[in-house]
LUMMI-740491 format. One record per residue (C-alpha): residue number from 1; x, y, z. Coordinates in Angstrom, 3 decimals. Example, Ala and Ser with C-alpha at 12.3 -4.5 7.8 and 13.67 -1.06 7.14 Angstrom:
// residues 2
MARZA   nr        c1        c2        c3
MARZA    1    12.300    -4.500     7.800
MARZA    2    13.670    -1.060     7.140
This chain:
// residues 179
MARZA   nr        c1        c2        c3
MARZA    1   212.560    65.489  -174.132
MARZA    2   209.711    64.443  -172.148
MARZA    3   208.893    68.043  -171.765
MARZA    4   209.078    68.610  -175.496
MARZA    5   206.831    65.602  -176.112
MARZA    6   204.324    66.868  -173.553
MARZA    7   204.413    70.342  -175.111
MARZA    8   203.964    68.860  -178.613
MARZA    9   201.049    66.702  -177.381
MARZA   10   199.314    69.740  -175.933
MARZA   11   199.756    71.677  -179.140
MARZA   12   198.413    68.843  -181.294
MARZA   13   195.242    68.431  -179.209
MARZA   14   192.636    71.123  -179.865
MARZA   15   191.851    73.286  -176.906
MARZA   16   188.499    72.576  -175.274
MARZA   17   186.253    75.590  -175.348
MARZA   18   184.009    76.174  -172.409
MARZA   19   180.363    76.760  -173.347
MARZA   20   179.511    80.320  -172.428
MARZA   21   176.041    81.795  -172.513
MARZA   22   176.199    85.134  -174.251
MARZA   23   175.512    88.060  -171.973
MARZA   24   172.712    89.326  -174.246
MARZA   25   170.813    86.050  -173.754
MARZA   26   171.163    86.386  -169.991
MARZA   27   169.950    89.984  -170.104
MARZA   28   166.932    89.045  -172.292
MARZA   29   166.048    86.159  -169.962
MARZA   30   166.256    88.348  -166.845
MARZA   31   164.173    91.103  -168.485
MARZA   32   161.506    88.567  -169.563
MARZA   33   161.238    87.087  -166.059
MARZA   34   161.056    90.525  -164.421
MARZA   35   158.467    91.649  -166.983
MARZA   36   156.347    88.540  -166.345
MARZA   37   156.481    88.998  -162.585
MARZA   38   155.615    92.691  -162.919
MARZA   39   152.626    91.875  -165.181
MARZA   40   151.363    89.234  -162.745
MARZA   41   151.768    91.606  -159.804
MARZA   42   149.952    94.484  -161.481
MARZA   43   147.026    92.328  -162.650
MARZA   44   146.721    90.718  -159.224
MARZA   45   146.751    94.096  -157.518
MARZA   46   144.326    95.819  -159.908
MARZA   47   142.097    92.815  -160.604
MARZA   48   140.943    92.428  -157.028
MARZA   49   139.932    88.780  -157.471
MARZA   50   136.591    87.282  -158.497
MARZA   51   133.487    89.418  -158.068
MARZA   52   130.005    88.296  -157.092
MARZA   53   127.442    88.186  -159.910
MARZA   54   124.738    90.840  -159.879
MARZA   55   121.256    89.659  -159.151
MARZA   56   122.343    86.764  -156.990
MARZA   57   122.107    87.194  -153.251
MARZA   58   123.173    84.905  -150.487
MARZA   59   120.629    82.241  -149.769
MARZA   60   119.075    82.313  -153.243
MARZA   61   118.058    78.949  -154.634
MARZA   62   119.728    78.575  -157.999
MARZA   63   117.471    75.720  -159.016
MARZA   64   114.215    77.578  -158.378
MARZA   65   111.939    78.288  -161.293
MARZA   66   110.038    76.346  -163.886
MARZA   67   111.065    72.787  -164.527
MARZA   68   112.691    72.791  -167.986
MARZA   69   111.860    69.122  -168.455
MARZA   70   108.155    69.771  -168.007
MARZA   71   106.272    68.910  -171.176
MARZA   72   103.847    71.570  -172.386
MARZA   73   100.684    70.182  -173.929
MARZA   74   100.314    71.345  -177.487
MARZA   75    97.695    71.346  -180.194
MARZA   76    97.943    71.544  -183.979
MARZA   77    95.837    73.892  -186.053
MARZA   78    95.500    73.547  -189.806
MARZA   79    96.278    76.767  -191.638
MARZA   80    96.305    75.673  -195.264
MARZA   81    95.434    72.415  -196.953
MARZA   82    96.272    71.608  -200.586
MARZA   83    97.407    75.209  -201.000
MARZA   84    98.879    75.806  -204.473
MARZA   85   101.123    78.778  -205.203
MARZA   86   103.141    79.506  -208.364
MARZA   87   106.805    80.507  -208.342
MARZA   88   108.740    81.376  -211.503
MARZA   89   112.051    82.452  -209.969
MARZA   90   113.812    79.526  -211.660
MARZA   91   113.030    80.730  -215.142
MARZA   92   110.192    78.243  -215.516
MARZA   93   106.926    78.224  -213.669
MARZA   94   106.605    75.823  -210.770
MARZA   95   103.470    75.250  -208.738
MARZA   96   104.114    74.491  -205.066
MARZA   97   101.413    72.389  -203.446
MARZA   98   101.671    72.461  -199.666
MARZA   99    99.958    71.895  -196.346
MARZA  100   100.746    74.173  -193.404
MARZA  101    99.914    73.576  -189.749
MARZA  102   100.889    75.472  -186.622
MARZA  103   101.651    74.029  -183.206
MARZA  104   100.347    76.105  -180.290
MARZA  105    99.988    75.537  -176.526
MARZA  106    96.786    73.638  -175.755
MARZA  107    95.509    76.554  -173.657
MARZA  108    95.732    78.866  -176.694
MARZA  109    94.008    76.526  -179.163
MARZA  110    90.515    78.089  -179.162
MARZA  111    91.747    81.677  -179.393
MARZA  112    94.215    80.835  -182.155
MARZA  113    91.631    78.799  -184.090
MARZA  114    89.217    81.748  -183.956
MARZA  115    91.969    84.104  -185.102
MARZA  116    92.921    81.811  -188.010
MARZA  117    89.273    81.478  -189.070
MARZA  118    88.663    85.228  -188.936
MARZA  119    91.802    86.111  -190.940
MARZA  120    92.125    83.083  -193.253
MARZA  121    92.317    85.212  -196.399
MARZA  122    95.064    87.453  -195.072
MARZA  123    97.052    84.469  -193.779
MARZA  124    96.856    82.637  -197.106
MARZA  125    97.782    85.843  -198.980
MARZA  126   100.856    86.436  -196.810
MARZA  127   102.050    82.847  -197.185
MARZA  128   101.468    82.995  -200.952
MARZA  129   103.584    86.181  -201.108
MARZA  130   106.400    84.421  -199.277
MARZA  131   106.390    81.474  -201.676
MARZA  132   106.107    83.606  -204.823
MARZA  133   109.045    85.770  -203.717
MARZA  134   111.260    82.892  -202.534
MARZA  135   114.322    81.668  -204.365
MARZA  136   114.262    78.004  -205.464
MARZA  137   117.080    76.904  -203.112
MARZA  138   115.014    78.055  -200.141
MARZA  139   112.002    76.073  -201.337
MARZA  140   114.149    72.977  -201.859
MARZA  141   115.865    72.871  -198.450
MARZA  142   115.614    69.434  -196.832
MARZA  143   113.870    70.749  -193.695
MARZA  144   112.389    73.951  -195.201
MARZA  145   113.891    75.902  -192.272
MARZA  146   113.932    79.279  -193.984
MARZA  147   110.363    78.919  -195.225
MARZA  148   109.226    77.914  -191.738
MARZA  149   110.996    80.920  -190.202
MARZA  150   109.459    83.337  -192.688
MARZA  151   105.952    81.936  -192.173
MARZA  152   106.388    82.040  -188.400
MARZA  153   107.572    85.653  -188.561
MARZA  154   104.538    86.699  -190.623
MARZA  155   102.100    84.868  -188.347
MARZA  156   103.670    86.315  -185.196
MARZA  157   103.341    89.736  -186.792
MARZA  158    99.640    89.141  -187.518
MARZA  159    98.870    87.688  -184.087
MARZA  160   100.987    90.235  -182.251
MARZA  161   102.464    87.657  -179.856
MARZA  162   105.720    85.761  -180.323
MARZA  163   104.920    83.055  -177.748
MARZA  164   101.683    81.729  -179.244
MARZA  165   103.141    79.818  -182.191
MARZA  166   105.546    77.128  -181.034
MARZA  167   106.310    75.578  -184.405
MARZA  168   105.352    75.701  -188.072
MARZA  169   104.669    72.302  -189.582
MARZA  170   104.869    71.714  -193.324
MARZA  171   104.144    68.017  -193.815
MARZA  172   103.760    68.367  -197.588
MARZA  173   105.491    70.677  -200.035
MARZA  174   105.457    69.332  -203.585
MARZA  175   106.944    71.314  -206.471
MARZA  176   105.259    70.646  -209.815
MARZA  177   106.059    72.099  -213.221
MARZA  178   103.344    74.389  -214.374
MARZA  179   102.487    74.966  -217.992
């Protein structure tokens, strides 16, 4: 009877299943590891390690050159004062009253002043064209970045040198309704 009770107890208890990892998971894992090792090996073999940069030779001083913290002396030249230009791109006529200055290196001040004086009419005409053709959002930007860029581009084109003009200054740009 004891045997029957033991046999009945075994039958009533569920059999414990051992956790088996499926063979497909093992195969996928082995293939992934082998693939990763093969990729690493091929890239290590073909890569050849880090290469030296061109233009740098042994013994070169990497800090040589101009001091970037050096302050360049500048001068301001007045281009336009109380310059009024109409713009009707909004559907109504607006008159833009502005002052325009340029910042140049101090060494270039005399040459640039002579250039501005000799071509004052052409400079004012080009700037007037820019303002007349500009959309209102561009003329109402907080820092007038687009207007400054366009004026700088035109002046660099007239001067023929992109290093002469350091910055365009527009201290006053007042839109007024016209008519």
